[in-house]
C-alpha positions in Angstrom: -21.7 -21.1 13.5 -22.5 -18.4 16.0 -25.9 -18.2 17.7 -28.4 -15.8 16.1 -28.8 -13.8 19.3 -25.0 -13.1 19.3 -24.2 -9.7 18.1 -21.5 -10.0 15.1 -19.3 -7.3 13.8 -17.2 -8.0 10.6 -13.9 -6.0 10.3 -13.3 -5.8 6.6 -9.4 -5.0 5.9 -9.8 -5.8 2.2 -12.8 -6.2 -0.1 -11.9 -9.6 -1.7 -14.3 -8.9 -4.8 -12.4 -5.9 -5.5 -9.1 -7.5 -5.6 -10.3 -10.4 -7.8 -11.9 -7.8 -10.2 -8.5 -6.0 -10.6 -6.6 -9.4 -11.0 -8.8 -11.6 -13.0 -11.6 -9.7 -14.8 -10.1 -10.0 -18.2 -10.8 -13.8 -18.3 -14.3 -14.8 -19.0 -14.3 -17.7 -16.7 -12.5 -15.5 -14.2 -15.5 -13.0 -14.6 -17.9 -15.7 -13.8 -16.1 -16.8 -10.5 -15.7 -13.1 -9.6 -19.4 -12.3 -9.9 -20.2 -15.5 -8.0 -17.7 -14.8 -5.1 -19.0 -11.1 -5.0 -22.5 -12.2 -4.5 -21.5 -14.6 -1.7 -19.4 -11.9 0.0 -22.2 -9.2 -0.1 -24.7 -11.9 1.2 -22.6 -12.9 4.0 -21.9 -9.4 4.9 -25.5 -8.6 5.4 -25.8 -11.5 8.0 -23.8 -9.2 10.4 -25.1 -6.7 12.7 -22.4 -4.1 11.6 -19.5 -3.8 9.2 -16.4 -2.0 9.7 -14.2 -0.8 6.8 -10.7 0.8 7.1 -11.6 3.4 4.6 -14.6 5.5 3.4 -13.9 4.4 -0.1 -14.4 0.8 0.8 -17.6 1.7 2.7 -19.0 3.4 -0.3 -18.2 0.4 -2.5 -20.2 -1.9 -0.3 -23.0 0.3 0.0 -23.2 0.5 -3.8 -23.1 -3.3 -4.2 -26.0 -3.9 -1.8 -24.7 -4.1 1.9 -27.7 -2.9 4.1 -26.4 -3.5 7.5 -24.7 -0.4 9.3 -21.2 0.2 8.1 -18.7 2.3 10.1 -15.3 3.5 9.1 -12.0 3.1 11.3 -8.5 3.3 10.2 -5.8 1.1 11.8 -3.1 2.1 14.2 0.4 1.1 13.5 1.7 2.2 17.2 0.6 3.6 20.3 3.4 6.2 20.0 4.7 8.5 17.2 8.2 9.1 16.4 9.7 12.5 16.5 9.9 14.2 13.0 13.5 13.4 12.0 14.1 13.8 8.1 17.0 11.9 6.6 19.0 12.8 3.6 18.0 11.8 0.2 20.0 8.8 -1.5 19.6 6.8 -4.4 18.1 3.9 -2.5 14.5 3.0 -2.7 12.4 0.7 -0.1 9.5 -1.6 -0.3 7.9 -3.1 2.9 5.8 -6.2 2.5 6.0 -10.1 2.1 5.3 -12.2 -0.9 2.6 -14.1 0.8 0.0 -11.2 0.1 -0.6 -11.5 -3.6 -0.8 -7.6 -4.1 2.8 -7.2 -3.0 4.0 -9.9 -5.1 2.2 -8.6 -8.1 3.3 -4.9 -7.4 7.1 -5.8 -7.1 7.0 -8.0 -10.2 5.5 -4.8 -12.1 8.0 -2.4 -10.6 10.9 -4.7 -11.4 9.9 -5.1 -15.0 8.3 -1.8 -16.0 9.5 0.8 -13.6 13.0 0.1 -12.2 14.7 0.0 -15.7 13.4 3.5 -16.4 14.8 4.9 -13.2 18.1 3.2 -13.9 18.4 5.2 -17.0 18.5 8.2 -15.1 20.1 7.1 -11.8 22.4 4.0 -13.0 23.4 3.3 -9.2 19.8 3.0 -8.0 19.2 0.4 -5.4 15.9 -1.0 -4.1 15.7 -2.8 -0.7 12.8 -5.1 0.0 12.0 -5.6 3.6 9.7 -8.5 4.7 9.4 -12.4 4.1 9.6 -13.7 0.6 9.8 -17.2 -0.7 12.9 -18.4 -2.4 10.9 -18.9 -5.8 9.6 -15.2 -5.7 13.0 -13.7 -5.0 14.6 -15.7 -7.8 11.9 -14.4 -10.1 12.3 -10.9 -9.1 16.0 -11.0 -8.8 16.1 -12.3 -12.5 14.5 -8.8 -13.6 17.0 -6.7 -11.9 20.4 -6.8 -10.2 19.7 -3.6 -8.3 17.3 -5.4 -5.8 18.3 -6.7 -2.3 15.9 -8.8 -0.1 16.5 -7.7 3.5 14.0 -10.1 5.1 12.9 -9.2 8.6 14.2 -6.0 10.0 13.7 -5.5 13.8 13.4 -1.8 13.9 11.7 -0.8 10.7 12.8 2.8 11.1 16.4 1.8 10.8 15.6 -0.1 7.6 13.7 2.8 5.8 15.4 5.9 6.9 17.3 7.8 4.2 15.4 6.0 1.5 12.2 6.9 -0.7 9.3 4.5 -0.2 7.8 2.9 -3.3 4.2 1.6 -3.2 3.7 -0.1 -6.6 0.4 -1.7 -5.5 -2.1 -2.2 -8.3 -4.6 -4.8 -6.9 -6.4 -4.5 -3.7 -8.7 -2.3 -1.3 -8.4 -1.7 2.4 -5.3 0.5 3.5 -1.7 0.2 2.8 0.1 0.1 6.2 3.4 0.7 4.6 2.3 4.1 3.8 1.5 5.0 7.3 4.9 3.4 8.4 6.8 5.7 5.9 4.8 8.9 7.0 5.1 8.2 10.7 9.0 7.9 10.2 9.4 10.8 8.2 10.1 9.1 5.0 8.7 10.3 1.7 6.7 7.9 -0.6 5.6 7.7 -4.5 2.6 5.6 -4.9 0.2 4.3 -7.6 -3.4 5.4 -7.3 -4.5 2.1 -5.9 -1.7 2.1 -3.5 -2.8 5.3 -1.8 -6.6 4.8 -2.4 -8.4 5.7 0.7 -5.9 7.7 2.6 -5.9 11.4 3.0 -2.3 12.1 1.5 -2.3 14.9 -1.1 -0.7 14.6 -4.3 2.2 17.0 -4.8 2.0 18.1 -1.2 2.3 14.8 1.0 3.5 12.4 -1.5 3.6 11.8 -5.3 1.0 9.6 -7.0 1.6 8.0 -10.5 -0.8 6.6 -13.0 1.6 4.6 -15.0 4.9 3.1 -15.0 6.5 6.0 -17.0 5.0 8.4 -14.5 6.2 6.5 -11.6 9.7 6.4 -12.7 9.7 10.0 -13.6 8.3 11.0 -10.1 10.9 8.7 -8.4 13.9 10.3 -10.4 12.2 13.8 -9.4 12.3 13.4 -5.7 16.0 11.5 -5.5 17.4 14.5 -7.5 15.7 17.2 -5.7 16.5 17.1 -1.8 14.2 20.1 -1.0 11.3 18.0 -2.4 12.6 15.0 -0.7 12.4 17.0 2.7 8.9 18.7 2.2 7.1 15.4 1.1 8.5 13.8 4.3 7.6 16.5 6.5 4.0 17.2 5.0 3.2 13.4 5.1 4.4 13.2 8.7 2.1 16.1 9.8 -0.9 14.3 8.0 -0.2 11.3 9.8 0.0 12.9 13.2 -3.4 14.7 12.6 -5.4 11.8 11.0 -3.6 8.5 11.7 -1.5 8.6 14.8 -3.0 6.7 18.0 -3.7 10.1 19.5 -5.8 11.5 16.7 -7.6 8.0 16.6 
């Protein structure tokens, strides 16, 4: 639609073909549609004068797939101010931030409620999970049918009040780009446990800034580990906070 002489920059917050490959590649017809969509995505990106990705991982993926125009990397800011370091106390409460309208959130919560939360409940019977964000009634009913330990909080006006004294979970298995929920947790001194995909592209170090799990069993083990160790809870929160300040705060950017 734009005149050829107009300079065009594409801000790529999520590589769609990557998300589709993770979700549908096992289906033969889905594989065909993914390849078709990927070719289209790469072709269109090459019509821009520049592409900006959120992570160096996404930049490398696009270059490997044939994007020839210049690609720059720039993270996103969540606020122009960073709260002071204020670590809460460990409790048997988990938090998740994200709405069901974004499919990776919906997919991740279904996986967590079915595969991970029951394993955590074996070790911590009074475990609770609060979900912050907009969820459809249909999606809520589906998730609640899997566990009575989950509470949907909806919109929270001050996110820090909603997640303090919790352990943030990032059970994301589909997607690219950057999980803003991790930056929200780190900036608010809240420790987090993530899947490999969830923390991809972010410079948070496993066993120092956070705990990263490769399976449902490992994620459950890491969650139990943090909730039963107040010193670990505090050290993860503090280290993640300072990593955020040095690399992802508004001042650093």
